[in-house]
N, C-alpha and C positions, 0 to 999 in steps of 0.2 A: 218186427218180434218188440216186444216192450223189454226195455231194460228193469230189471229188480235189483234197488240197492239193497247191498250188502250191508250197510251202516245201521245200528241199533240204533234207537233213541236212549234216553238219558236211562239208567237203570235205578230207580227212587230205591232211598234207605230211610224207614220213616223209627223215628227214635220214641221209646215211652218210658219216662221218666218219675217212678212210683215211691211215694212216700218222703217223708225228710228225706234220708241219703240219697234217696235215686234223685230227687228235684235239685238237691244240693249238686252231686256230682255233675248229673244234666247238665245244669248251668254253666258248672265250670268248664265242661265239655263245649259247650255253645260260645261260650268267649273264645276258645280255643280254635274254634271251625271261624269263626270270625274275623280274628286274629290271621290265619291261615291264609284264606279265600280274600281278604282285602275288602270285607262287609262292616260298615260303619255300626254305631249304636243304633241307628237310625234304617238300617236296613240298606242302605243304599252300596251299589259296589264301588271302591273307590279307583282302581284300575279300570280301565279298560280293554283288557285282554280279550283274547278270540277263546281263551281257554274255560272251558263252559264243564270243568268237573266239578265245580261248586254244587249244579243243581241236584247230583248225587242225592244231597240234603237240603238244601234252599228251594224254594217254591218263588219264581219271579213271578211277581204280581202286575196288572196293566200298567200302575201307576211307578213300576222298577224297582221296588221294592223285593227286598231278598226276605222271603220267611222261612224258618227255619220247619220244617217238616217233621214236628215233636210234638206229643201231647203230655204236660206234665198232669201230676195226679197226686193229693195228699187229701186226706182226711179232716185233718187239722189245719187253716185257712193261713196258720204265722209264714210260713215257707214261701207257698203260691204270694202271700202279698209282698216278698222280700222282690220275690221275682219281677211284679208287677211295679215295684217302687225301685227299682235297679238300674243302672245306666245302660241297660240293653232293653229296657221294657220297651221299645218302639218296637225293636224287633219282633217282638211275638205277637199273635194272633190271641187276643182275649179268649176267643170260645174254645183254642186250647191249654186253657190256663184252668185245671177243674180243682175244686176244693170243695170240702164238708164244711160241717157249722164246727164236729168236735170231733177230737182224735178218738180213735178205740182203745185208749190207757194202756198199750202193750197188752191186749187182753186178743189174740186170734178170735178166739168166736165172735165176739162184739164188732171186729173189723169185718168179720166176714158173714153173719147173719143178721146183725142190725144194722149199725151206724154203713158201713159198705156196701150194704146190699140197698140201700136210699142210694147210690152215686153209679152202679155199676153201669143201670141203661144208658145214664146220661155217657159214662165212660165209651159201652160199646159203641154209641152213636158219635162220637167225634172218632173212634178209632175210623170206623165208615168211612166217615167222611174225608179221612186222612188219605185212605186208599182211594178212593173213590177220584181224589184229584189228581192222582200218580196215571201214568200213561204204561206202567212196565214194574210193579216194585220188585226189588232185588233182596230184600229181606226188614229186620226191625234189629233194633238196639234196644236192650233193654235194662234198663238203671234202677235198681232197687240193694236194699242191705239183707245180708242173707241171713242175718241171725236178729232181726227183729226192726223195730224202729228209737 
């Protein structure tokens, strides 16, 4: 008789941070995750603990770097550039830091129908890639402003 393992693999949580508020809030949360799980600004795990709970939020690469299961999106490039030039820039995969060329100027229709429309296919593609890298997606955390940018 074959033994069936009852141990379930990691159940991944993906984070999507949208707009200036979402990206800034998401960045602060990722610094906290790194601190709590002992992950350095370069993505290396500081301790050799056998606890792999951090893998819910981080993907471990072949080079033993831990990369956030995260997608940052903003139509305006400055906030994403801040992340790219930050202390924790090496942790993030540049393919999942999406920025437009100009913001929507606090105009929903402009963000939805014109400027944002140019970025939506790329967003869908990157989100699909994040999900494809997972074995057992548990859910999504979405960071964004409720009242506008």
